[in-house]
C-alpha positions in Angstrom: 0.0 -0.1 -0.2 1.2 3.5 -0.9 0.1 6.2 1.1 0.5 9.9 1.0 -0.2 12.3 3.8 -1.4 16.0 3.4 0.1 17.5 6.2 3.3 16.5 8.2 2.4 17.6 11.7 2.4 15.7 15.0 0.0 13.1 14.3 1.1 12.6 10.5 4.3 12.2 12.2 3.2 9.5 14.7 1.1 7.5 11.8 4.4 7.6 9.7 6.8 6.3 12.4 4.1 3.8 13.6 3.7 2.7 9.7 7.4 2.1 9.6 7.5 0.4 12.8 4.9 -1.9 11.4 6.9 -3.0 8.3 6.2 -0.3 5.9 8.7 1.0 3.4 9.4 4.7 3.6 9.6 4.4 -0.3 5.9 4.0 0.0 5.0 6.9 1.9 4.9 10.5 0.6 4.3 13.7 2.5 3.2 17.2 1.3 4.1 19.8 3.7 4.5 23.5 3.1 7.0 24.2 5.9 10.3 23.9 5.1 11.4 22.8 8.4 9.0 19.9 8.6 9.8 18.4 5.5 13.7 18.4 6.7 12.6 16.6 9.6 10.6 13.9 8.1 13.1 13.3 5.1 16.0 13.0 7.8 14.0 10.9 10.7 11.9 8.7 8.3 13.7 8.8 4.9 10.0 9.6 3.2 9.6 11.7 0.2 8.4 15.4 0.9 6.9 17.8 -1.4 6.2 21.6 -1.1 3.1 21.3 -2.7 0.7 19.1 -4.6 2.4 17.3 -7.5 1.4 14.2 -9.7 4.3 12.3 -8.1 2.5 12.5 -4.9 -0.8 11.0 -6.0 0.7 7.8 -7.5 -0.8 6.3 -3.9 -3.5 3.9 -2.9 -4.4 6.2 0.3 -4.4 9.8 0.9 -4.5 10.8 4.6 -5.7 14.6 5.1 -3.9 15.7 8.0 -4.1 19.3 8.1 -6.1 21.9 10.6 -9.9 21.7 10.0 -9.7 25.4 9.5 -7.3 25.0 6.5 -8.8 21.8 4.9 -10.9 23.7 2.4 -8.2 25.6 0.7 -6.0 22.7 0.9 -8.5 20.6 -0.9 -9.1 23.1 -3.8 -5.8 22.0 -5.8 -6.3 18.5 -5.2 -9.0 17.4 -7.5 -7.1 17.3 -10.8 -5.1 14.8 -9.1 -7.7 12.3 -7.8 -8.9 9.3 -9.4 -9.7 6.3 -7.4 -7.7 6.9 -4.0 -8.9 6.4 -0.4 -9.2 9.5 1.3 -8.9 9.4 5.2 -9.6 12.7 7.0 -7.9 12.9 10.5 -9.4 16.5 10.9 -11.9 17.1 13.7 -15.1 18.1 13.2 -15.0 18.3 9.2 -18.0 16.0 7.9 -17.3 13.6 4.8 -20.4 15.3 2.8 -18.2 18.8 3.3 -15.0 17.2 2.3 -16.6 15.3 -0.6 -17.9 18.6 -2.0 -14.5 20.2 -1.4 -12.8 17.5 -3.5 -15.2 17.6 -6.5 -17.6 14.7 -5.4 -14.8 12.4 -4.5 -16.8 9.7 -2.5 -14.1 7.3 -1.2 -13.9 8.9 1.9 -13.5 7.7 5.5 -13.4 10.1 8.4 -11.1 9.3 11.4 -10.9 10.6 15.0 -7.5 9.8 16.5 -6.6 11.0 20.0 -3.2 12.2 21.5 -1.8 9.1 23.0 -1.6 8.1 19.4 1.7 10.4 19.6 3.2 7.2 21.7 1.3 4.7 19.7 -1.5 4.1 22.5 -4.1 5.8 20.8 -7.7 5.0 20.2 -9.4 5.9 17.0 -12.8 6.2 15.5 -13.7 5.5 12.2 -16.9 6.0 9.6 -16.6 5.1 6.2 -19.1 6.3 3.4 -21.0 3.3 1.7 -18.9 3.5 -1.6 -15.9 2.7 0.4 -15.2 -1.1 -0.1 -14.8 -3.8 2.7 -10.8 -3.8 1.4 -10.7 0.2 1.6 -12.0 0.0 5.2 -9.3 -2.7 5.9 -6.7 -0.5 4.6 -7.9 2.5 6.3 -8.0 0.1 9.6 -4.4 -0.9 8.6 -3.2 2.6 8.9 -4.6 3.9 12.0 -3.7 0.5 13.7 -0.2 2.1 13.5 -1.0 4.0 16.4 -3.3 2.2 18.5 -6.8 0.6 18.2 -9.9 1.3 16.4 -13.3 1.4 16.7 -16.0 1.7 13.5 -19.1 3.5 14.0 -22.2 2.9 11.6 -23.3 6.7 12.0 -21.3 9.4 11.4 -22.9 11.4 14.0 -21.0 9.2 16.5 -18.1 10.5 15.3 -18.7 13.7 17.3 -19.0 11.6 20.2 -16.0 9.9 19.5 -14.4 13.3 19.5 -16.3 13.9 23.0 -15.0 10.8 24.9 -11.7 9.8 23.5 -10.7 12.6 21.5 -11.0 15.1 24.6 -10.9 12.2 27.2 -6.9 12.7 27.7 -7.7 15.9 29.0 -10.4 14.7 31.4 -7.8 12.1 32.6 -5.3 14.6 33.0 -7.5 16.7 35.0 -8.0 13.9 37.5 -4.2 13.2 37.7 -3.7 16.8 38.3 -6.3 16.9 41.2 -4.5 13.7 42.8 -1.3 15.4 42.7 -2.7 18.7 44.1 -4.1 16.7 46.8 -0.8 14.6 47.2 1.0 18.1 47.7 -1.5 19.2 50.2 -1.0 16.1 52.2 3.1 17.0 52.3 4.5 15.3 49.4 6.9 16.7 47.0 6.1 17.4 43.4 8.1 14.5 42.3 6.7 12.3 44.8 2.9 13.5 44.1 3.5 12.7 40.1 4.5 9.6 40.5 1.7 8.6 43.0 -0.5 10.0 40.6 0.4 8.8 37.3 1.3 5.5 38.4 -2.3 5.2 40.1 -4.1 6.0 36.9 -2.0 3.9 34.8 -2.0 1.0 36.9 -6.1 1.4 37.3 -6.4 1.8 33.5 -4.2 -1.7 33.1 -6.4 -3.2 35.5 -9.6 -2.0 33.9 -8.3 -3.2 30.6 -7.0 -6.7 31.5 -10.5 -7.2 33.4 -13.9 -8.7 31.9 -15.8 -6.9 34.7 -17.3 -3.3 34.3 -15.5 -0.3 36.1 -18.3 -0.1 38.7 -17.6 -3.3 39.7 -13.7 -2.8 40.2 -14.6 0.5 42.0 -16.8 -1.3 44.4 -13.8 -3.9 45.1 -11.5 -1.0 46.2 -14.4 0.5 48.5 -14.7 -1.0 51.8 -17.6 -0.3 54.2 -16.8 2.6 56.3 -13.1 3.0 54.8 -11.0 5.6 53.5 -11.8 5.2 49.9 -15.8 5.2 51.0 -15.3 8.5 52.5 -13.8 9.9 49.6 -16.0 8.9 47.5 -19.0 10.0 49.2 -17.5 13.5 48.9 -17.4 13.0 45.4 -21.0 11.9 45.0 -22.1 15.0 47.0 -20.5 17.3 44.8 -21.8 15.4 41.9 -18.3 14.6 40.2 -19.5 11.6 38.1 -22.7 13.4 37.1 -20.4 16.4 36.2 -18.0 14.3 34.0 -21.0 13.1 31.9 -22.7 16.7 31.4 -18.9 17.8 30.2 -18.7 14.7 27.7 -22.2 15.7 26.4 -21.0 19.2 26.3 -18.1 18.7 24.2 -20.6 16.3 21.8 -22.7 19.4 21.2 -19.4 21.7 20.6 -18.4 19.2 18.2 -21.6 19.2 16.0 -21.8 23.1 16.2 -18.3 23.1 14.8 -19.2 20.6 12.1 -21.9 23.0 10.9 -19.6 26.1 11.3 -16.9 24.6 9.3 -18.6 22.9 6.6 -20.4 26.1 5.7 -19.7 27.8 2.1 
């Protein structure tokens, strides 16, 4: 499979590195990147072909990954139409709907919308995927193979669910970081050094996530097992329940979902 990236930023770099680690040849990967510094970095680090602007040679590929910022996508798509034929196009730009991308690409309909998250930068991401009905099973597998380079994948059957993926796993790392931040603050207030607070908080979050990942039981059951009647953990959870911690997290995620839909409306306007 030959792959071209439009944009060579952090997420594109993570995908390129992951693909090469999985055995892809650098000769089969190209990047269209307007920034000279980024081009030099990609050529040196991954030995891939880089172009400063769209050229026919860059589109001798099976898949094109759109990895530019959502606000720049329409302008970036304009010069691509004359180079497109049957390539599978995968967009990793948050908020942009496939109907709008198809319109900007002259009606091209081999489109997949993907929503990776920032842990993809270390190969531990999770990506939501949605494909138009015109995308074949083989092309879906190709898209999955590309995104598997940076973590696991989840296919959805309704494009609106990509907005929900954005709210849950796209923004999810920020919610986890906020929890770690709060745990660190509490540790410091309890007399630990900053370094100790970081270690205790990060390792606790990491260990709990690994335990949940390896267990077949729901998180609620795992939580109950840590919570002894009348114990210290119960005391903490009662205060959190009184202050609506769980309900407020759910409300925040729902707000993110609503905002994702609003941004889709705004970004898709002509």
